[in-house]
C-alpha positions in Angstrom: 3.5 -31.4 19.2 6.6 -29.6 20.3 6.8 -25.9 19.8 8.9 -24.4 17.1 11.8 -22.2 18.0 11.4 -18.5 17.3 14.1 -18.6 14.6 12.2 -21.4 12.8 9.1 -19.2 12.8 11.1 -16.3 11.4 12.5 -18.5 8.6 9.1 -19.8 7.8 7.7 -16.2 7.6 10.6 -15.1 5.4 10.1 -18.1 3.1 6.3 -17.4 2.6 6.9 -13.7 2.2 9.6 -14.3 -0.4 7.4 -16.7 -2.3 4.5 -14.3 -2.2 6.6 -11.4 -3.4 8.2 -13.4 -6.2 4.8 -14.5 -7.4 3.4 -11.0 -7.5 6.5 -9.6 -9.2 6.4 -12.3 -11.8 2.7 -11.6 -12.5 3.4 -7.9 -12.8 6.2 -8.2 -15.3 4.9 -11.1 -17.3 2.4 -8.8 -19.2 3.9 -7.5 -22.5 3.3 -3.7 -23.2 2.7 -4.4 -26.9 -0.8 -5.6 -26.3 -2.0 -2.2 -25.1 -0.7 -0.4 -28.2 -2.5 -2.8 -30.6 -5.8 -2.6 -28.9 -6.8 1.1 -29.5 -10.6 1.5 -29.3 -12.4 4.3 -30.8 -15.1 6.0 -28.8 -18.3 6.6 -30.8 -20.2 9.6 -29.8 -23.7 9.9 -31.2 -25.1 13.4 -30.8 -28.9 13.7 -30.7 -30.7 16.9 -31.5 -33.6 17.0 -29.1 -36.7 18.9 -30.4 -39.0 19.7 -27.5 
């Protein structure tokens, strides 16, 4: 198998890096911020009076 030229390795690296970055950016921005506002959870605190 003949070796690839260094420029071909660089283009291959840039292609995979661009694909990886685009995938991560799309996953980050695909989430809508309205879901967090709707899901407000109340924290229930049960205080217990200990009698020793």
